[in-house]
GULO-710166 format. One record per residue (C-alpha): residue in one letter; x, y, z; chain; residue number from 1. Coordinates in pm, 1 decimal. Layout:
N
<A,<X,Y,Z>,A,NUM>
...
//
This chain:
372
<X,<3990.0,-16201.8,7490.0>,A,1>
<X,<3895.6,-16029.3,7759.3>,A,2>
<X,<3805.0,-16351.5,7953.4>,A,3>
<X,<4203.1,-16419.6,8011.9>,A,4>
<X,<4152.9,-16102.9,8294.5>,A,5>
<X,<4021.2,-16052.3,8580.3>,A,6>
<X,<3948.0,-15716.8,8699.2>,A,7>
<X,<4023.0,-15448.7,8988.3>,A,8>
<X,<3814.2,-15145.1,9073.2>,A,9>
<X,<4043.3,-14936.4,9261.9>,A,10>
<X,<3977.9,-14696.0,9594.4>,A,11>
<X,<4079.8,-14349.5,9513.1>,A,12>
<X,<4401.8,-14191.9,9657.2>,A,13>
<X,<4349.8,-14036.0,9948.0>,A,14>
<X,<4406.0,-13682.2,9810.8>,A,15>
<X,<4077.1,-13709.7,9610.4>,A,16>
<X,<3847.2,-13548.4,9834.2>,A,17>
<X,<3479.8,-13450.1,9760.7>,A,18>
<X,<3352.4,-13196.9,10008.6>,A,19>
<X,<3025.8,-13286.1,10182.3>,A,20>
<X,<2942.5,-13574.9,9982.4>,A,21>
<X,<3240.4,-13776.9,10099.3>,A,22>
<X,<3137.0,-13738.3,10456.2>,A,23>
<X,<2875.6,-14044.5,10405.2>,A,24>
<X,<2983.3,-14273.1,10115.0>,A,25>
<X,<3262.8,-14333.7,9900.0>,A,26>
<X,<3278.3,-14181.2,9572.7>,A,27>
<X,<3160.0,-14527.5,9392.8>,A,28>
<X,<2879.4,-14523.5,9586.9>,A,29>
<X,<2784.7,-14135.2,9443.2>,A,30>
<X,<2415.2,-14106.4,9260.6>,A,31>
<X,<2483.2,-14019.5,8913.0>,A,32>
<X,<2212.3,-13879.3,8721.7>,A,33>
<X,<1964.2,-13968.2,8974.7>,A,34>
<X,<1953.8,-14316.3,8883.3>,A,35>
<X,<2304.3,-14454.3,8868.7>,A,36>
<X,<2584.5,-14520.9,9097.6>,A,37>
<X,<2941.8,-14426.8,9016.1>,A,38>
<X,<3011.7,-14750.1,9054.1>,A,39>
<X,<2798.4,-14859.8,8779.3>,A,40>
<X,<3009.1,-14744.5,8532.6>,A,41>
<X,<3359.7,-14939.7,8571.5>,A,42>
<X,<3190.4,-15276.4,8651.7>,A,43>
<X,<2923.9,-15214.7,8336.0>,A,44>
<X,<3244.0,-15157.3,8088.3>,A,45>
<X,<3422.2,-15500.0,8243.7>,A,46>
<X,<3074.6,-15699.2,8188.1>,A,47>
<X,<3025.2,-15557.2,7903.3>,A,48>
<X,<3384.7,-15656.1,7803.8>,A,49>
<X,<3342.4,-15985.4,7874.5>,A,50>
<X,<3506.2,-16017.7,8206.5>,A,51>
<X,<3357.7,-16223.2,8508.6>,A,52>
<X,<3590.0,-16209.5,8768.0>,A,53>
<X,<3588.2,-15839.2,8931.6>,A,54>
<X,<3741.1,-15751.5,9257.1>,A,55>
<X,<3618.6,-15402.7,9400.3>,A,56>
<X,<3839.5,-15281.2,9662.8>,A,57>
<X,<3691.3,-15054.4,9940.8>,A,58>
<X,<3859.6,-14840.1,10177.1>,A,59>
<X,<3612.8,-14680.3,10383.8>,A,60>
<X,<3240.6,-14662.1,10476.4>,A,61>
<X,<3193.0,-14983.2,10288.7>,A,62>
<X,<2785.7,-15003.2,10404.5>,A,63>
<X,<2621.5,-14809.0,10105.5>,A,64>
<X,<2843.4,-14959.2,9802.5>,A,65>
<X,<2818.4,-15279.3,9979.0>,A,66>
<X,<2448.9,-15266.6,9956.6>,A,67>
<X,<2422.1,-15138.0,9604.6>,A,68>
<X,<2646.9,-15391.8,9440.8>,A,69>
<X,<2498.3,-15687.5,9680.1>,A,70>
<X,<2556.5,-16044.8,9466.9>,A,71>
<X,<2638.7,-15857.5,9158.4>,A,72>
<X,<2380.4,-16038.0,8952.3>,A,73>
<X,<2215.8,-15693.4,8812.6>,A,74>
<X,<2563.8,-15620.5,8620.4>,A,75>
<X,<2492.8,-15932.7,8396.1>,A,76>
<X,<2810.1,-16129.6,8509.4>,A,77>
<X,<2795.3,-16530.4,8448.3>,A,78>
<X,<2666.4,-16667.3,8814.1>,A,79>
<X,<2779.1,-16979.6,8772.5>,A,80>
<X,<3199.5,-16911.9,8707.8>,A,81>
<X,<3163.2,-16514.2,8715.5>,A,82>
<X,<3205.4,-16362.4,9051.8>,A,83>
<X,<3196.0,-15955.0,9211.1>,A,84>
<X,<3403.1,-15996.5,9525.3>,A,85>
<X,<3431.3,-15699.2,9759.6>,A,86>
<X,<3798.5,-15665.1,9928.1>,A,87>
<X,<3823.0,-15441.9,10224.1>,A,88>
<X,<4119.6,-15272.9,10377.3>,A,89>
<X,<4144.3,-15398.0,10754.7>,A,90>
<X,<4395.9,-15197.7,10897.2>,A,91>
<X,<4280.6,-14867.0,10823.2>,A,92>
<X,<4584.7,-14637.6,10952.3>,A,93>
<X,<4488.7,-14324.5,11087.0>,A,94>
<X,<4739.7,-14166.0,10922.6>,A,95>
<X,<4653.0,-14146.0,10556.4>,A,96>
<X,<4979.2,-14139.3,10388.3>,A,97>
<X,<4980.5,-14553.5,10480.7>,A,98>
<X,<4621.0,-14585.3,10292.8>,A,99>
<X,<4716.8,-14645.9,9909.0>,A,100>
<X,<4658.4,-14896.9,9710.0>,A,101>
<X,<4943.4,-15072.0,9731.0>,A,102>
<X,<4844.2,-15135.0,10080.5>,A,103>
<X,<4517.0,-15280.5,9999.9>,A,104>
<X,<4655.6,-15505.5,9756.1>,A,105>
<X,<4924.4,-15620.2,9930.2>,A,106>
<X,<4638.4,-15719.7,10190.2>,A,107>
<X,<4467.9,-15907.5,9993.7>,A,108>
<X,<4755.6,-16024.9,9808.2>,A,109>
<X,<4723.5,-16425.3,9845.9>,A,110>
<X,<4337.1,-16368.4,9709.2>,A,111>
<X,<4479.9,-16170.5,9391.1>,A,112>
<X,<4787.2,-16423.1,9326.6>,A,113>
<X,<4504.2,-16718.5,9317.5>,A,114>
<X,<4337.7,-16572.2,8986.4>,A,115>
<X,<4366.2,-16812.4,8733.4>,A,116>
<X,<4366.9,-16519.1,8452.6>,A,117>
<X,<4694.6,-16413.3,8277.4>,A,118>
<X,<4624.3,-16062.2,8314.2>,A,119>
<X,<4433.4,-15810.9,8522.0>,A,120>
<X,<4303.5,-15487.3,8425.9>,A,121>
<X,<4305.6,-15191.3,8679.2>,A,122>
<X,<4026.9,-14920.8,8673.2>,A,123>
<X,<3921.3,-14658.7,8939.9>,A,124>
<X,<3600.6,-14584.2,9106.5>,A,125>
<X,<3594.6,-14257.6,9085.8>,A,126>
<X,<3583.0,-14192.9,8703.7>,A,127>
<X,<3298.4,-14195.0,8486.8>,A,128>
<X,<3357.6,-14334.4,8082.6>,A,129>
<X,<3316.7,-14579.4,7831.5>,A,130>
<X,<3576.6,-14801.6,7760.8>,A,131>
<X,<3573.8,-15176.4,7560.6>,A,132>
<X,<3872.3,-15336.3,7774.6>,A,133>
<X,<3858.3,-15632.1,7566.0>,A,134>
<X,<3966.4,-15429.2,7276.3>,A,135>
<X,<4222.2,-15234.0,7513.5>,A,136>
<X,<4363.1,-15612.8,7645.2>,A,137>
<X,<4416.8,-15712.5,7257.2>,A,138>
<X,<4610.5,-15364.6,7200.1>,A,139>
<X,<4810.8,-15474.6,7500.7>,A,140>
<X,<4891.5,-15797.9,7383.0>,A,141>
<X,<4970.2,-15702.9,7014.2>,A,142>
<X,<5187.5,-15430.7,7112.0>,A,143>
<X,<5424.9,-15682.4,7363.0>,A,144>
<X,<5390.2,-15359.8,7599.2>,A,145>
<X,<5504.9,-15456.5,7990.2>,A,146>
<X,<5201.0,-15193.9,8087.7>,A,147>
<X,<4917.9,-15015.5,7919.9>,A,148>
<X,<4809.6,-14722.8,8053.2>,A,149>
<X,<4481.8,-14548.2,7962.9>,A,150>
<X,<4455.8,-14158.5,7928.8>,A,151>
<X,<4242.7,-13867.2,7825.6>,A,152>
<X,<4303.2,-13548.1,7670.8>,A,153>
<X,<4181.8,-13216.2,7821.7>,A,154>
<X,<4203.7,-12882.4,7757.2>,A,155>
<X,<4077.2,-12747.5,8092.3>,A,156>
<X,<4338.2,-12876.0,8348.4>,A,157>
<X,<4366.0,-12553.7,8513.1>,A,158>
<X,<4016.4,-12622.2,8656.9>,A,159>
<X,<3951.9,-12963.0,8657.3>,A,160>
<X,<4113.0,-13322.9,8739.6>,A,161>
<X,<4343.1,-13128.5,9002.5>,A,162>
<X,<4393.9,-13430.9,9195.2>,A,163>
<X,<4469.9,-13665.4,8902.7>,A,164>
<X,<4795.6,-13753.5,8764.0>,A,165>
<X,<4891.9,-13660.5,8439.2>,A,166>
<X,<5128.5,-13824.4,8193.3>,A,167>
<X,<5463.3,-13735.3,8014.4>,A,168>
<X,<5461.0,-13890.7,7654.9>,A,169>
<X,<5699.6,-13935.4,7402.8>,A,170>
<X,<5621.8,-13918.3,7017.1>,A,171>
<X,<5552.8,-14329.2,7038.4>,A,172>
<X,<5321.6,-14277.1,7274.9>,A,173>
<X,<5580.2,-14416.5,7563.9>,A,174>
<X,<5522.3,-14300.5,7917.1>,A,175>
<X,<5811.8,-14135.1,7989.9>,A,176>
<X,<5664.9,-13979.2,8356.7>,A,177>
<X,<5348.5,-13952.0,8579.9>,A,178>
<X,<5333.1,-13660.1,8788.2>,A,179>
<X,<5074.2,-13484.8,8967.3>,A,180>
<X,<4837.2,-13199.0,8800.7>,A,181>
<X,<4900.2,-12912.2,8926.4>,A,182>
<X,<4667.1,-12709.3,8704.7>,A,183>
<X,<4979.6,-12515.1,8549.2>,A,184>
<X,<4841.6,-12588.7,8205.2>,A,185>
<X,<4574.5,-12600.1,7996.9>,A,186>
<X,<4602.5,-12901.6,7810.5>,A,187>
<X,<4716.9,-13216.4,7958.9>,A,188>
<X,<4710.6,-13587.7,7932.2>,A,189>
<X,<4539.4,-13688.6,8242.1>,A,190>
<X,<4581.6,-14062.0,8366.0>,A,191>
<X,<4265.6,-14293.7,8430.3>,A,192>
<X,<4404.7,-14505.2,8643.6>,A,193>
<X,<4352.6,-14759.7,8416.5>,A,194>
<X,<4611.0,-15036.2,8385.5>,A,195>
<X,<4644.4,-15322.7,8200.4>,A,196>
<X,<4946.3,-15557.1,8291.5>,A,197>
<X,<5032.1,-15961.0,8307.0>,A,198>
<X,<4912.3,-16076.0,8636.9>,A,199>
<X,<5290.5,-16184.1,8751.5>,A,200>
<X,<5402.4,-15835.7,8697.2>,A,201>
<X,<5160.1,-15662.6,8898.4>,A,202>
<X,<5235.2,-15919.6,9213.9>,A,203>
<X,<5621.4,-15798.8,9144.9>,A,204>
<X,<5541.0,-15415.4,9154.9>,A,205>
<X,<5330.7,-15467.8,9454.7>,A,206>
<X,<5649.4,-15627.5,9617.3>,A,207>
<X,<5877.5,-15367.2,9508.9>,A,208>
<X,<5652.5,-15099.6,9591.6>,A,209>
<X,<5615.2,-15210.6,9990.4>,A,210>
<X,<5977.5,-15258.1,9987.7>,A,211>
<X,<6070.6,-14905.5,9823.9>,A,212>
<X,<5797.2,-14695.0,10012.5>,A,213>
<X,<5513.3,-14771.1,10286.5>,A,214>
<X,<5356.8,-14444.4,10073.7>,A,215>
<X,<5401.5,-14585.8,9728.0>,A,216>
<X,<5121.9,-14614.3,9526.3>,A,217>
<X,<5093.4,-14795.6,9202.0>,A,218>
<X,<5156.6,-14528.1,8992.1>,A,219>
<X,<5477.2,-14440.7,9187.9>,A,220>
<X,<5643.6,-14767.3,9137.9>,A,221>
<X,<5516.0,-14774.8,8737.0>,A,222>
<X,<5664.0,-14405.5,8721.2>,A,223>
<X,<5985.6,-14505.1,8924.7>,A,224>
<X,<6035.5,-14832.1,8644.3>,A,225>
<X,<5911.6,-14645.3,8359.0>,A,226>
<X,<6259.2,-14622.3,8223.0>,A,227>
<X,<6320.4,-15014.0,8291.0>,A,228>
<X,<5973.2,-15132.8,8174.0>,A,229>
<X,<5776.4,-15073.4,7834.0>,A,230>
<X,<5510.5,-14878.2,7959.4>,A,231>
<X,<5218.0,-14761.2,7675.8>,A,232>
<X,<4980.4,-14495.3,7646.0>,A,233>
<X,<4657.6,-14518.0,7482.7>,A,234>
<X,<4410.2,-14217.1,7405.0>,A,235>
<X,<4049.3,-14251.7,7531.9>,A,236>
<X,<3807.6,-14040.5,7325.1>,A,237>
<X,<3409.6,-14036.6,7448.2>,A,238>
<X,<3249.8,-13861.5,7763.0>,A,239>
<X,<3482.9,-13867.6,8078.3>,A,240>
<X,<3450.4,-13728.4,8379.2>,A,241>
<X,<3716.8,-13766.5,8711.5>,A,242>
<X,<3503.1,-13689.8,9023.6>,A,243>
<X,<3742.3,-13527.2,9227.3>,A,244>
<X,<3568.5,-13228.5,9375.0>,A,245>
<X,<3223.7,-13114.1,9438.4>,A,246>
<X,<3266.1,-12901.8,9136.0>,A,247>
<X,<3373.9,-13190.0,8948.5>,A,248>
<X,<3095.6,-13382.5,9058.8>,A,249>
<X,<2839.6,-13134.1,8981.1>,A,250>
<X,<2970.9,-13096.9,8656.1>,A,251>
<X,<3008.6,-13429.9,8540.2>,A,252>
<X,<2627.4,-13462.1,8594.0>,A,253>
<X,<2565.5,-13156.9,8425.9>,A,254>
<X,<2705.5,-13229.7,8092.3>,A,255>
<X,<2525.0,-13512.4,8055.8>,A,256>
<X,<2207.5,-13296.8,8030.3>,A,257>
<X,<2323.6,-13218.9,7661.3>,A,258>
<X,<2160.5,-13467.8,7466.8>,A,259>
<X,<2384.6,-13531.8,7224.1>,A,260>
<X,<2683.0,-13576.2,7441.8>,A,261>
<X,<2427.5,-13817.8,7642.2>,A,262>
<X,<2314.5,-14015.9,7332.6>,A,263>
<X,<2665.9,-14059.4,7234.9>,A,264>
<X,<2746.1,-14184.8,7586.9>,A,265>
<X,<2442.9,-14445.3,7664.8>,A,266>
<X,<2459.1,-14645.8,7363.3>,A,267>
<X,<2224.9,-14951.7,7333.9>,A,268>
<X,<2519.3,-15182.1,7256.8>,A,269>
<X,<2677.6,-15099.0,7573.1>,A,270>
<X,<2446.1,-15075.4,7869.3>,A,271>
<X,<2524.6,-14947.8,8185.6>,A,272>
<X,<2390.6,-15204.7,8442.9>,A,273>
<X,<2245.4,-15056.0,8804.8>,A,274>
<X,<2042.0,-15212.5,9092.0>,A,275>
<X,<1667.1,-15146.4,9003.3>,A,276>
<X,<1397.9,-14988.4,9250.0>,A,277>
<X,<1040.2,-15037.4,9182.6>,A,278>
<X,<862.5,-14706.0,9223.3>,A,279>
<X,<589.4,-14523.6,9151.3>,A,280>
<X,<617.0,-14280.3,8801.7>,A,281>
<X,<685.2,-13920.2,8893.0>,A,282>
<X,<368.4,-13708.6,8928.6>,A,283>
<X,<365.6,-13366.4,8735.6>,A,284>
<X,<74.0,-13153.5,8910.8>,A,285>
<X,<-117.1,-12865.2,8728.0>,A,286>
<X,<150.4,-12572.8,8712.9>,A,287>
<X,<459.2,-12764.0,8695.6>,A,288>
<X,<744.9,-12662.3,8480.4>,A,289>
<X,<1024.6,-12888.0,8401.7>,A,290>
<X,<1257.0,-12799.4,8129.3>,A,291>
<X,<1602.1,-12979.4,8035.6>,A,292>
<X,<1663.0,-13198.5,8351.3>,A,293>
<X,<1668.5,-13579.4,8441.2>,A,294>
<X,<1374.6,-13669.8,8689.3>,A,295>
<X,<1411.3,-13965.9,8821.1>,A,296>
<X,<1063.9,-14198.9,8913.9>,A,297>
<X,<882.4,-14153.0,9250.2>,A,298>
<X,<896.5,-13774.6,9254.4>,A,299>
<X,<633.4,-13526.5,9325.0>,A,300>
<X,<677.4,-13164.4,9091.2>,A,301>
<X,<452.1,-12891.8,9174.8>,A,302>
<X,<693.7,-12662.9,9121.7>,A,303>
<X,<957.4,-12536.9,8859.8>,A,304>
<X,<1246.3,-12754.8,8755.6>,A,305>
<X,<1519.5,-12648.6,8511.8>,A,306>
<X,<1850.7,-12739.6,8399.1>,A,307>
<X,<1864.7,-12997.5,8684.3>,A,308>
<X,<1902.7,-13363.2,8816.8>,A,309>
<X,<1655.4,-13455.6,9048.9>,A,310>
<X,<1723.8,-13801.4,9222.5>,A,311>
<X,<1400.0,-14053.9,9343.9>,A,312>
<X,<1119.2,-13961.5,9574.8>,A,313>
<X,<1218.1,-13592.6,9578.4>,A,314>
<X,<925.2,-13337.1,9644.2>,A,315>
<X,<922.2,-12988.3,9500.5>,A,316>
<X,<651.9,-12810.0,9637.5>,A,317>
<X,<433.4,-12552.3,9465.4>,A,318>
<X,<621.9,-12229.6,9366.0>,A,319>
<X,<945.0,-12414.3,9462.6>,A,320>
<X,<1207.9,-12340.6,9172.0>,A,321>
<X,<1524.1,-12551.1,9156.0>,A,322>
<X,<1750.5,-12429.5,8878.4>,A,323>
<X,<2126.7,-12598.4,8771.4>,A,324>
<X,<2104.9,-12822.5,9059.6>,A,325>
<X,<2148.3,-13178.9,9193.0>,A,326>
<X,<1870.2,-13305.8,9420.3>,A,327>
<X,<1948.9,-13624.1,9571.2>,A,328>
<X,<1680.0,-13879.9,9687.8>,A,329>
<X,<1392.6,-13832.4,9950.2>,A,330>
<X,<1427.3,-13470.4,9964.2>,A,331>
<X,<1240.0,-13191.5,10020.1>,A,332>
<X,<1185.2,-12863.6,9816.8>,A,333>
<X,<924.9,-12645.6,10004.2>,A,334>
<X,<692.6,-12413.8,9912.9>,A,335>
<X,<855.3,-12020.7,9747.7>,A,336>
<X,<1214.2,-12195.4,9784.3>,A,337>
<X,<1437.7,-12091.6,9548.6>,A,338>
<X,<1756.9,-12267.5,9481.2>,A,339>
<X,<2079.6,-12246.8,9225.8>,A,340>
<X,<2376.1,-12428.9,9156.9>,A,341>
<X,<2348.9,-12623.6,9449.6>,A,342>
<X,<2390.9,-13019.5,9544.3>,A,343>
<X,<2126.9,-13149.0,9814.3>,A,344>
<X,<2215.3,-13459.2,9988.4>,A,345>
<X,<1962.6,-13715.0,10036.4>,A,346>
<X,<1656.9,-13706.4,10290.0>,A,347>
<X,<1785.8,-13294.2,10310.5>,A,348>
<X,<1468.4,-13083.6,10336.0>,A,349>
<X,<1516.1,-12702.6,10253.9>,A,350>
<X,<1217.7,-12509.9,10414.1>,A,351>
<X,<1266.7,-12174.5,10587.1>,A,352>
<X,<1562.8,-12079.4,10385.0>,A,353>
<X,<1353.4,-11969.8,10126.6>,A,354>
<X,<1644.4,-11870.8,9901.4>,A,355>
<X,<1996.3,-12069.7,9833.2>,A,356>
<X,<2205.9,-12009.5,9525.6>,A,357>
<X,<2558.8,-12041.3,9493.8>,A,358>
<X,<2793.6,-11937.9,9165.9>,A,359>
<X,<2876.1,-12166.2,8893.4>,A,360>
<X,<3191.6,-12174.6,8985.8>,A,361>
<X,<3131.7,-12292.6,9333.8>,A,362>
<X,<2816.1,-12460.2,9381.1>,A,363>
<X,<2679.3,-12503.7,9715.5>,A,364>
<X,<2622.0,-12814.7,9926.7>,A,365>
<X,<2336.8,-12915.4,10165.9>,A,366>
<X,<2405.1,-13165.3,10407.9>,A,367>
<X,<2258.9,-13534.6,10457.8>,A,368>
<X,<1919.6,-13548.1,10629.9>,A,369>
<X,<1987.5,-13153.6,10720.5>,A,370>
<X,<1680.1,-12892.6,10738.3>,A,371>
<X,<1706.6,-12558.3,10635.1>,A,372>
//
């Protein structure tokens, strides 16, 4: 069924901004759980669903994500008739209001129009979840809806997903409106920016959005036409994370330290693919203490690690303490250093500052390649 659809992995809206990490790479290239990149999850969902034509839209700083995706062969997509295609927005406008997903689609309209598949499935590059798109496409076709959207019901919308859209639904799960999450209610239907529709309808919406406003997004034009089109919503269950802030990124990683949650998310019948790196096993020295943490390959652990995610080739020296933190690849935590609730970017060294402690609701950030 999913072979009747091609996939688009969209860049997040310009209002999504992750402090610090975003200065160096797009969200899709963010390290996740020390092993994956965020982009791995939507591509793997499409691959596991039987889709073999995937377009990845990249708005800015493309190097890291282009290097990671490469030919796309590690995503188990058929190499003869399948393809992962990276599409760039050539004319980024200095005013962010013009840098919309619709502008990117319009710029690549001819490529989209040439796709021979009947349907398109669009999903974002800044959310982490598991979804069988084959099942979703089948449900869409059977319902005879014009557009099917995916949403996730949350009970903490005042604190999370603040830069996401929310859906107002009627009793039949029809979408009445798409609005911004203003953080004014705990329970909200968070739009997962995932859409299923006929390719020709998608092309028509791009055209209409450009006529209506240069600032329109796909969500804007669907919201405007919700009363004319049959737009249905399908609820998602299971692990879901929208990475729209440093706090969201921090907790998306931390939440999967929970064994039961991680076991439910990572399943043998639904593998998440990533580019692999050959490196030595991590070495744990005498006196090292590690508890409730993910430790990647190639690390040297001499100190204490608790409730943390440690990326590849990180050196945590003797007497160092890392708690409730995310330390990205090639970083150094020197002797006697104590950090808590920190996100330490790649190649950073914490040597002279012996204590770096942030709060649970506002994690700190150490810049890439910085020395403290």
